[in-house]
C-alpha positions as protocol buffer text, in pm:
chain_id: "A"
residue {
  index: 1
  type: MET
  ca { x: 4995 y: 6391 z: -793 }
}
residue {
  index: 2
  type: THR
  ca { x: 5236 y: 6118 z: -1002 }
}
residue {
  index: 3
  type: GLU
  ca { x: 5076 y: 5892 z: -1238 }
}
residue {
  index: 4
  type: THR
  ca { x: 5172 y: 5615 z: -1007 }
}
residue {
  index: 5
  type: GLY
  ca { x: 4979 y: 5782 z: -742 }
}
residue {
  index: 6
  type: ASN
  ca { x: 4693 y: 5822 z: -974 }
}
residue {
  index: 7
  type: ILE
  ca { x: 4675 y: 5462 z: -1062 }
}
residue {
  index: 8
  type: ALA
  ca { x: 4699 y: 5342 z: -695 }
}
residue {
  index: 9
  type: ASN
  ca { x: 4410 y: 5578 z: -596 }
}
residue {
  index: 10
  type: HIS
  ca { x: 4201 y: 5435 z: -893 }
}
residue {
  index: 11
  type: ALA
  ca { x: 4271 y: 5088 z: -800 }
}
residue {
  index: 12
  type: GLY
  ca { x: 4178 y: 5175 z: -445 }
}
residue {
  index: 13
  type: THR
  ca { x: 3840 y: 5321 z: -546 }
}
residue {
  index: 14
  type: GLN
  ca { x: 3785 y: 5028 z: -764 }
}
residue {
  index: 15
  type: ALA
  ca { x: 3827 y: 4790 z: -472 }
}
residue {
  index: 16
  type: LEU
  ca { x: 3613 y: 5019 z: -257 }
}
residue {
  index: 17
  type: ARG
  ca { x: 3330 y: 5013 z: -491 }
}
residue {
  index: 18
  type: ALA
  ca { x: 3369 y: 4627 z: -546 }
}
residue {
  index: 19
  type: LYS
  ca { x: 3349 y: 4598 z: -170 }
}
residue {
  index: 20
  type: VAL
  ca { x: 3053 y: 4818 z: -142 }
}
residue {
  index: 21
  type: SER
  ca { x: 2862 y: 4636 z: -425 }
}
residue {
  index: 22
  type: ARG
  ca { x: 2930 y: 4299 z: -261 }
}
residue {
  index: 23
  type: ALA
  ca { x: 2812 y: 4426 z: 75 }
}
residue {
  index: 24
  type: TYR
  ca { x: 2520 y: 4569 z: -101 }
}
residue {
  index: 25
  type: ALA
  ca { x: 2448 y: 4247 z: -296 }
}
residue {
  index: 26
  type: ALA
  ca { x: 2478 y: 4047 z: 44 }
}
residue {
  index: 27
  type: GLN
  ca { x: 2225 y: 4270 z: 208 }
}
residue {
  index: 28
  type: SER
  ca { x: 1987 y: 4269 z: -68 }
}
residue {
  index: 29
  type: ARG
  ca { x: 2006 y: 3890 z: -69 }
}
residue {
  index: 30
  type: GLU
  ca { x: 1940 y: 3872 z: 276 }
}
residue {
  index: 31
  type: ALA
  ca { x: 1628 y: 4088 z: 237 }
}
residue {
  index: 32
  type: ILE
  ca { x: 1506 y: 3874 z: -36 }
}
residue {
  index: 33
  type: GLU
  ca { x: 1567 y: 3540 z: 200 }
}
residue {
  index: 34
  type: GLU
  ca { x: 1383 y: 3727 z: 477 }
}
residue {
  index: 35
  type: LYS
  ca { x: 1083 y: 3807 z: 276 }
}
residue {
  index: 36
  type: LEU
  ca { x: 1057 y: 3446 z: 119 }
}
residue {
  index: 37
  type: ILE
  ca { x: 1064 y: 3320 z: 468 }
}
residue {
  index: 38
  type: LEU
  ca { x: 813 y: 3545 z: 611 }
}
residue {
  index: 39
  type: ASP
  ca { x: 580 y: 3504 z: 311 }
}
residue {
  index: 40
  type: HIS
  ca { x: 590 y: 3127 z: 339 }
}
residue {
  index: 41
  type: LEU
  ca { x: 570 y: 3072 z: 721 }
}
residue {
  index: 42
  type: PRO
  ca { x: 192 y: 2976 z: 678 }
}
residue {
  index: 43
  type: LEU
  ca { x: 309 y: 2707 z: 438 }
}
residue {
  index: 44
  type: VAL
  ca { x: 501 y: 2529 z: 724 }
}
residue {
  index: 45
  type: ARG
  ca { x: 198 y: 2514 z: 949 }
}
residue {
  index: 46
  type: HIS
  ca { x: -3 y: 2364 z: 655 }
}
residue {
  index: 47
  type: ILE
  ca { x: 225 y: 2124 z: 569 }
}
residue {
  index: 48
  type: VAL
  ca { x: 274 y: 2011 z: 953 }
}
residue {
  index: 49
  type: GLN
  ca { x: -105 y: 2009 z: 995 }
}
residue {
  index: 50
  type: ARG
  ca { x: -157 y: 1764 z: 686 }
}
residue {
  index: 51
  type: ILE
  ca { x: 137 y: 1536 z: 789 }
}
residue {
  index: 52
  type: ALA
  ca { x: 83 y: 1532 z: 1153 }
}
residue {
  index: 53
  type: SER
  ca { x: -285 y: 1409 z: 1119 }
}
residue {
  index: 54
  type: SER
  ca { x: -135 y: 1095 z: 965 }
}
residue {
  index: 55
  type: ALA
  ca { x: 148 y: 1075 z: 1216 }
}
residue {
  index: 56
  type: ARG
  ca { x: 159 y: 898 z: 1537 }
}
residue {
  index: 57
  type: SER
  ca { x: -54 y: 1054 z: 1811 }
}
residue {
  index: 58
  type: GLY
  ca { x: 111 y: 1269 z: 2062 }
}
residue {
  index: 59
  type: ALA
  ca { x: 373 y: 1409 z: 1803 }
}
residue {
  index: 60
  type: ASP
  ca { x: 468 y: 1763 z: 1936 }
}
residue {
  index: 61
  type: ARG
  ca { x: 365 y: 1973 z: 1671 }
}
residue {
  index: 62
  type: GLU
  ca { x: 577 y: 2281 z: 1775 }
}
residue {
  index: 63
  type: ASP
  ca { x: 896 y: 2049 z: 1728 }
}
residue {
  index: 64
  type: LEU
  ca { x: 767 y: 1970 z: 1377 }
}
residue {
  index: 65
  type: ILE
  ca { x: 693 y: 2327 z: 1299 }
}
residue {
  index: 66
  type: SER
  ca { x: 1052 y: 2415 z: 1423 }
}
residue {
  index: 67
  type: ALA
  ca { x: 1197 y: 2130 z: 1191 }
}
residue {
  index: 68
  type: GLY
  ca { x: 971 y: 2271 z: 905 }
}
residue {
  index: 69
  type: THR
  ca { x: 1072 y: 2646 z: 953 }
}
residue {
  index: 70
  type: LEU
  ca { x: 1442 y: 2521 z: 963 }
}
residue {
  index: 71
  type: GLY
  ca { x: 1369 y: 2359 z: 618 }
}
residue {
  index: 72
  type: LEU
  ca { x: 1209 y: 2698 z: 503 }
}
residue {
  index: 73
  type: VAL
  ca { x: 1519 y: 2883 z: 596 }
}
residue {
  index: 74
  type: ARG
  ca { x: 1755 y: 2638 z: 439 }
}
residue {
  index: 75
  type: ALA
  ca { x: 1535 y: 2674 z: 101 }
}
residue {
  index: 76
  type: ALA
  ca { x: 1548 y: 3055 z: 106 }
}
residue {
  index: 77
  type: ARG
  ca { x: 1921 y: 3018 z: 150 }
}
residue {
  index: 78
  type: ALA
  ca { x: 1969 y: 2774 z: -137 }
}
residue {
  index: 79
  type: PHE
  ca { x: 1709 y: 2909 z: -384 }
}
residue {
  index: 80
  type: ASP
  ca { x: 1847 y: 3015 z: -713 }
}
residue {
  index: 81
  type: PRO
  ca { x: 1580 y: 3232 z: -894 }
}
residue {
  index: 82
  type: GLY
  ca { x: 1794 y: 3224 z: -1183 }
}
residue {
  index: 83
  type: ARG
  ca { x: 1677 y: 2872 z: -1258 }
}
residue {
  index: 84
  type: ASP
  ca { x: 1330 y: 2991 z: -1334 }
}
residue {
  index: 85
  type: ALA
  ca { x: 1187 y: 2766 z: -1047 }
}
residue {
  index: 86
  type: VAL
  ca { x: 895 y: 2854 z: -844 }
}
residue {
  index: 87
  type: PHE
  ca { x: 1000 y: 2915 z: -469 }
}
residue {
  index: 88
  type: LYS
  ca { x: 670 y: 2766 z: -330 }
}
residue {
  index: 89
  type: THR
  ca { x: 731 y: 2435 z: -505 }
}
residue {
  index: 90
  type: TYR
  ca { x: 1094 y: 2423 z: -394 }
}
residue {
  index: 91
  type: ALA
  ca { x: 1011 y: 2531 z: -47 }
}
residue {
  index: 92
  type: TYR
  ca { x: 724 y: 2274 z: -5 }
}
residue {
  index: 93
  type: ILE
  ca { x: 967 y: 1975 z: -91 }
}
residue {
  index: 94
  type: ARG
  ca { x: 1229 y: 2108 z: 154 }
}
residue {
  index: 95
  type: ILE
  ca { x: 991 y: 2190 z: 443 }
}
residue {
  index: 96
  type: ARG
  ca { x: 809 y: 1870 z: 394 }
}
residue {
  index: 97
  type: GLY
  ca { x: 1139 y: 1651 z: 375 }
}
residue {
  index: 98
  type: ALA
  ca { x: 1246 y: 1821 z: 714 }
}
residue {
  index: 99
  type: VAL
  ca { x: 918 y: 1756 z: 879 }
}
residue {
  index: 100
  type: ILE
  ca { x: 929 y: 1384 z: 762 }
}
residue {
  index: 101
  type: ASP
  ca { x: 1276 y: 1354 z: 888 }
}
residue {
  index: 102
  type: GLU
  ca { x: 1186 y: 1496 z: 1224 }
}
residue {
  index: 103
  type: LEU
  ca { x: 908 y: 1244 z: 1228 }
}
residue {
  index: 104
  type: ARG
  ca { x: 1126 y: 955 z: 1117 }
}
residue {
  index: 105
  type: GLY
  ca { x: 1374 y: 1032 z: 1378 }
}
residue {
  index: 106
  type: ARG
  ca { x: 1136 y: 952 z: 1660 }
}
residue {
  index: 107
  type: SER
  ca { x: 913 y: 686 z: 1505 }
}
residue {
  index: 108
  type: PHE
  ca { x: 906 y: 322 z: 1540 }
}
residue {
  index: 109
  type: ILE
  ca { x: 646 y: 51 z: 1475 }
}
residue {
  index: 110
  type: PRO
  ca { x: 566 y: -222 z: 1736 }
}
residue {
  index: 111
  type: SER
  ca { x: 653 y: -568 z: 1630 }
}
residue {
  index: 112
  type: THR
  ca { x: 286 y: -686 z: 1700 }
}
residue {
  index: 113
  type: VAL
  ca { x: 158 y: -422 z: 1461 }
}
residue {
  index: 114
  type: ARG
  ca { x: 421 y: -501 z: 1205 }
}
residue {
  index: 115
  type: SER
  ca { x: 340 y: -890 z: 1211 }
}
residue {
  index: 116
  type: GLN
  ca { x: -46 y: -803 z: 1237 }
}
residue {
  index: 117
  type: LEU
  ca { x: -22 y: -558 z: 910 }
}
residue {
  index: 118
  type: ARG
  ca { x: 173 y: -842 z: 720 }
}
residue {
  index: 119
  type: ARG
  ca { x: -88 y: -1076 z: 798 }
}
residue {
  index: 120
  type: VAL
  ca { x: -366 y: -839 z: 667 }
}
residue {
  index: 121
  type: GLN
  ca { x: -155 y: -776 z: 348 }
}
residue {
  index: 122
  type: GLN
  ca { x: -128 y: -1138 z: 283 }
}
residue {
  index: 123
  type: ILE
  ca { x: -493 y: -1212 z: 344 }
}
residue {
  index: 124
  type: TYR
  ca { x: -589 y: -938 z: 108 }
}
residue {
  index: 125
  type: GLN
  ca { x: -375 y: -1074 z: -154 }
}
residue {
  index: 126
  type: VAL
  ca { x: -510 y: -1415 z: -110 }
}
residue {
  index: 127
  type: PHE
  ca { x: -862 y: -1303 z: -109 }
}
residue {
  index: 128
  type: ALA
  ca { x: -837 y: -1102 z: -421 }
}
residue {
  index: 129
  type: ALA
  ca { x: -660 y: -1388 z: -618 }
}
residue {
  index: 130
  type: GLU
  ca { x: -956 y: -1630 z: -504 }
}
residue {
  index: 131
  type: TYR
  ca { x: -1244 y: -1388 z: -554 }
}
residue {
  index: 132
  type: GLY
  ca { x: -1130 y: -1170 z: -832 }
}
residue {
  index: 133
  type: ARG
  ca { x: -1193 y: -862 z: -632 }
}
residue {
  index: 134
  type: PRO
  ca { x: -1043 y: -701 z: -317 }
}
residue {
  index: 135
  type: PRO
  ca { x: -1211 y: -763 z: 10 }
}
residue {
  index: 136
  type: ASP
  ca { x: -1424 y: -507 z: 170 }
}
residue {
  index: 137
  type: ASP
  ca { x: -1347 y: -401 z: 533 }
}
residue {
  index: 138
  type: GLU
  ca { x: -1577 y: -652 z: 717 }
}
residue {
  index: 139
  type: GLU
  ca { x: -1442 y: -937 z: 502 }
}
residue {
  index: 140
  type: LEU
  ca { x: -1084 y: -842 z: 543 }
}
residue {
  index: 141
  type: ALA
  ca { x: -1135 y: -808 z: 929 }
}
residue {
  index: 142
  type: GLY
  ca { x: -1315 y: -1146 z: 937 }
}
residue {
  index: 143
  type: LYS
  ca { x: -1065 y: -1329 z: 728 }
}
residue {
  index: 144
  type: SER
  ca { x: -786 y: -1174 z: 966 }
}
residue {
  index: 145
  type: ASP
  ca { x: -968 y: -1284 z: 1275 }
}
residue {
  index: 146
  type: LEU
  ca { x: -987 y: -916 z: 1381 }
}
residue {
  index: 147
  type: SER
  ca { x: -1290 y: -706 z: 1470 }
}
residue {
  index: 148
  type: VAL
  ca { x: -1354 y: -413 z: 1228 }
}
residue {
  index: 149
  type: ARG
  ca { x: -1229 y: -174 z: 1480 }
}
residue {
  index: 150
  type: GLU
  ca { x: -905 y: -373 z: 1552 }
}
residue {
  index: 151
  type: LEU
  ca { x: -857 y: -364 z: 1159 }
}
residue {
  index: 152
  type: TYR
  ca { x: -889 y: 4 z: 1141 }
}
residue {
  index: 153
  type: ARG
  ca { x: -661 y: 38 z: 1444 }
}
residue {
  index: 154
  type: THR
  ca { x: -398 y: -160 z: 1273 }
}
residue {
  index: 155
  type: LEU
  ca { x: -420 y: 35 z: 954 }
}
residue {
  index: 156
  type: GLU
  ca { x: -416 y: 360 z: 1141 }
}
residue {
  index: 157
  type: GLU
  ca { x: -119 y: 271 z: 1315 }
}
residue {
  index: 158
  type: ALA
  ca { x: 77 y: 160 z: 1015 }
}
residue {
  index: 159
  type: ARG
  ca { x: -20 y: 506 z: 845 }
}
residue {
  index: 160
  type: ARG
  ca { x: 102 y: 684 z: 1144 }
}
residue {
  index: 161
  type: GLN
  ca { x: 419 y: 482 z: 1138 }
}
residue {
  index: 162
  type: HIS
  ca { x: 474 y: 595 z: 776 }
}
residue {
  index: 163
  type: PHE
  ca { x: 408 y: 256 z: 625 }
}
residue {
  index: 164
  type: LEU
  ca { x: 136 y: 381 z: 423 }
}
residue {
  index: 165
  type: SER
  ca { x: 89 y: 709 z: 274 }
}
residue {
  index: 166
  type: ILE
  ca { x: 75 y: 878 z: -76 }
}
residue {
  index: 167
  type: HIS
  ca { x: 215 y: 1147 z: 85 }
}
residue {
  index: 168
  type: GLY
  ca { x: 547 y: 967 z: 60 }
}
residue {
  index: 169
  type: LEU
  ca { x: 585 y: 863 z: 418 }
}
residue {
  index: 170
  type: SER
  ca { x: 662 y: 523 z: 311 }
}
residue {
  index: 171
  type: ASP
  ca { x: 985 y: 389 z: 167 }
}
residue {
  index: 172
  type: ASP
  ca { x: 808 y: 147 z: -47 }
}
residue {
  index: 173
  type: HIS
  ca { x: 643 y: 385 z: -273 }
}
residue {
  index: 174
  type: PRO
  ca { x: 786 y: 718 z: -413 }
}
residue {
  index: 175
  type: ALA
  ca { x: 635 y: 1059 z: -288 }
}
residue {
  index: 176
  type: LEU
  ca { x: 451 y: 1251 z: -588 }
}
residue {
  index: 177
  type: GLY
  ca { x: 627 y: 1573 z: -439 }
}
residue {
  index: 178
  type: ALA
  ca { x: 978 y: 1404 z: -487 }
}
residue {
  index: 179
  type: LEU
  ca { x: 917 y: 1379 z: -838 }
}
residue {
  index: 180
  type: ILE
  ca { x: 791 y: 1725 z: -913 }
}
residue {
  index: 181
  type: PRO
  ca { x: 1089 y: 1884 z: -1097 }
}
residue {
  index: 182
  type: ILE
  ca { x: 1215 y: 2191 z: -904 }
}
residue {
  index: 183
  type: ASP
  ca { x: 1347 y: 2352 z: -1226 }
}
residue {
  index: 184
  type: SER
  ca { x: 1194 y: 2412 z: -1562 }
}
residue {
  index: 185
  type: GLY
  ca { x: 1391 y: 2161 z: -1747 }
}
residue {
  index: 186
  type: PRO
  ca { x: 1339 y: 1814 z: -1600 }
}
residue {
  index: 187
  type: SER
  ca { x: 1518 y: 1517 z: -1801 }
}
residue {
  index: 188
  type: PRO
  ca { x: 1317 y: 1302 z: -2029 }
}
residue {
  index: 189
  type: GLN
  ca { x: 1369 y: 1014 z: -1791 }
}
residue {
  index: 190
  type: ASP
  ca { x: 1242 y: 1220 z: -1491 }
}
residue {
  index: 191
  type: GLU
  ca { x: 932 y: 1326 z: -1690 }
}
residue {
  index: 192
  type: ALA
  ca { x: 868 y: 962 z: -1808 }
}
residue {
  index: 193
  type: SER
  ca { x: 904 y: 823 z: -1458 }
}
residue {
  index: 194
  type: ARG
  ca { x: 664 y: 1087 z: -1331 }
}
residue {
  index: 195
  type: LYS
  ca { x: 422 y: 1018 z: -1614 }
}
residue {
  index: 196
  type: GLU
  ca { x: 438 y: 666 z: -1549 }
}
residue {
  index: 197
  type: LEU
  ca { x: 377 y: 693 z: -1145 }
}
residue {
  index: 198
  type: LEU
  ca { x: 84 y: 947 z: -1217 }
}
residue {
  index: 199
  type: GLU
  ca { x: -80 y: 699 z: -1472 }
}
residue {
  index: 200
  type: SER
  ca { x: -43 y: 409 z: -1237 }
}
residue {
  index: 201
  type: LEU
  ca { x: -175 y: 604 z: -944 }
}
residue {
  index: 202
  type: ALA
  ca { x: -475 y: 729 z: -1144 }
}
residue {
  index: 203
  type: GLY
  ca { x: -551 y: 378 z: -1263 }
}
residue {
  index: 204
  type: ALA
  ca { x: -539 y: 245 z: -908 }
}
residue {
  index: 205
  type: ILE
  ca { x: -768 y: 508 z: -749 }
}
residue {
  index: 206
  type: ARG
  ca { x: -1020 y: 447 z: -1035 }
}
residue {
  index: 207
  type: GLU
  ca { x: -1033 y: 94 z: -912 }
}
residue {
  index: 208
  type: LEU
  ca { x: -1094 y: 155 z: -559 }
}
residue {
  index: 209
  type: PRO
  ca { x: -1467 y: 155 z: -430 }
}
residue {
  index: 210
  type: LYS
  ca { x: -1655 y: 500 z: -471 }
}
residue {
  index: 211
  type: ARG
  ca { x: -1636 y: 572 z: -97 }
}
residue {
  index: 212
  type: ASP
  ca { x: -1253 y: 549 z: -104 }
}
residue {
  index: 213
  type: ARG
  ca { x: -1230 y: 738 z: -403 }
}
residue {
  index: 214
  type: ILE
  ca { x: -1439 y: 1039 z: -234 }
}
residue {
  index: 215
  type: VAL
  ca { x: -1225 y: 1021 z: 76 }
}
residue {
  index: 216
  type: LEU
  ca { x: -896 y: 1053 z: -120 }
}
residue {
  index: 217
  type: LEU
  ca { x: -1021 y: 1289 z: -353 }
}
residue {
  index: 218
  type: LEU
  ca { x: -1130 y: 1536 z: -52 }
}
residue {
  index: 219
  type: TYR
  ca { x: -789 y: 1466 z: 131 }
}
residue {
  index: 220
  type: TYR
  ca { x: -545 y: 1476 z: -136 }
}
residue {
  index: 221
  type: GLU
  ca { x: -677 y: 1670 z: -435 }
}
residue {
  index: 222
  type: ARG
  ca { x: -916 y: 1923 z: -261 }
}
residue {
  index: 223
  type: ASP
  ca { x: -653 y: 1960 z: 20 }
}
residue {
  index: 224
  type: LEU
  ca { x: -902 y: 1923 z: 311 }
}
residue {
  index: 225
  type: THR
  ca { x: -822 y: 1833 z: 658 }
}
residue {
  index: 226
  type: MET
  ca { x: -956 y: 1537 z: 833 }
}
residue {
  index: 227
  type: LYS
  ca { x: -1183 y: 1744 z: 1016 }
}
residue {
  index: 228
  type: GLU
  ca { x: -1297 y: 1930 z: 708 }
}
residue {
  index: 229
  type: ALA
  ca { x: -1338 y: 1607 z: 501 }
}
residue {
  index: 230
  type: ALA
  ca { x: -1551 y: 1467 z: 795 }
}
residue {
  index: 231
  type: ARG
  ca { x: -1785 y: 1765 z: 777 }
}
residue {
  index: 232
  type: VAL
  ca { x: -1841 y: 1726 z: 404 }
}
residue {
  index: 233
  type: LEU
  ca { x: -1921 y: 1357 z: 459 }
}
residue {
  index: 234
  type: GLY
  ca { x: -2141 y: 1414 z: 761 }
}
residue {
  index: 235
  type: VAL
  ca { x: -1924 y: 1173 z: 986 }
}
residue {
  index: 236
  type: THR
  ca { x: -1697 y: 1212 z: 1274 }
}
residue {
  index: 237
  type: GLU
  ca { x: -1339 y: 1304 z: 1248 }
}
residue {
  index: 238
  type: SER
  ca { x: -1236 y: 963 z: 1394 }
}
residue {
  index: 239
  type: ARG
  ca { x: -1449 y: 802 z: 1130 }
}
residue {
  index: 240
  type: ILE
  ca { x: -1299 y: 976 z: 850 }
}
residue {
  index: 241
  type: SER
  ca { x: -954 y: 882 z: 994 }
}
residue {
  index: 242
  type: GLN
  ca { x: -1060 y: 519 z: 982 }
}
residue {
  index: 243
  type: LEU
  ca { x: -1198 y: 543 z: 625 }
}
residue {
  index: 244
  type: HIS
  ca { x: -876 y: 720 z: 505 }
}
residue {
  index: 245
  type: ALA
  ca { x: -641 y: 461 z: 654 }
}
residue {
  index: 246
  type: SER
  ca { x: -857 y: 193 z: 482 }
}
residue {
  index: 247
  type: ALA
  ca { x: -855 y: 369 z: 149 }
}
residue {
  index: 248
  type: VAL
  ca { x: -482 y: 434 z: 152 }
}
residue {
  index: 249
  type: PHE
  ca { x: -424 y: 70 z: 252 }
}
residue {
  index: 250
  type: LYS
  ca { x: -603 y: -48 z: -48 }
}
residue {
  index: 251
  type: LEU
  ca { x: -433 y: 197 z: -276 }
}
residue {
  index: 252
  type: SER
  ca { x: -96 y: 83 z: -151 }
}
residue {
  index: 253
  type: MET
  ca { x: -217 y: -274 z: -225 }
}
residue {
  index: 254
  type: LYS
  ca { x: -317 y: -192 z: -582 }
}
residue {
  index: 255
  type: LEU
  ca { x: -2 y: 7 z: -666 }
}
residue {
  index: 256
  type: GLY
  ca { x: 199 y: -286 z: -523 }
}
residue {
  index: 257
  type: ALA
  ca { x: 15 y: -532 z: -735 }
}
residue {
  index: 258
  type: LYS
  ca { x: 53 y: -317 z: -1049 }
}
residue {
  index: 259
  type: ARG
  ca { x: 430 y: -283 z: -967 }
}
residue {
  index: 260
  type: ARG
  ca { x: 462 y: -664 z: -940 }
}
residue {
  index: 261
  type: GLU
  ca { x: 272 y: -709 z: -1272 }
}
residue {
  index: 262
  type: SER
  ca { x: 497 y: -442 z: -1469 }
}
């Protein structure tokens, strides 16, 4: 065989090897993505369970699970292990974002609830300024010309419609999860903002009544569901939902006050 023929054969072999290598790499990547997806499917249901417990009643959980699963698939495809990132953290943010987008796409808040919530917020601020302390639920309901049950219904509806939640369902307050750095090298500015938010949140929680602190601790730090938290406190699930809505409302008001002061 001529030298030219040898060179051509060598080039052809190299091209074939490169093609095989790319095919193997693609197949390996697909296998990695499939494993990531299968291993983290329970995370989708966990996130949907927690978010849907505060979402509007009647939300179709299967639709939310489908949206969350799509978020997981996109996370697996976009994940770059070379950045020293933890996939579970990255996937959590992508899944949760997909579920919230699905909820926001179908949600609205009735104008009556919106106006009632604004009135409750204003009365809370006036009471706190006048008495030097926040009102308890009974005082807030009385000043708002509502029964306690009506007050809780307003706060629960506001929470369901994403106006109040330290899960980040509100546009007014950033989600803690959104500030968790995905890679190992957050910028100093991101880290400072995250630290400031955590300090503000911790300070606001410390100022809440003991019952509200316990409810938030069980739900957000201990990661219990409403049903599990109700069992711990020895109350009904509907009662823990009321207490949770009230605690989140008070926390939201305190964070808002701190933001205005700064």
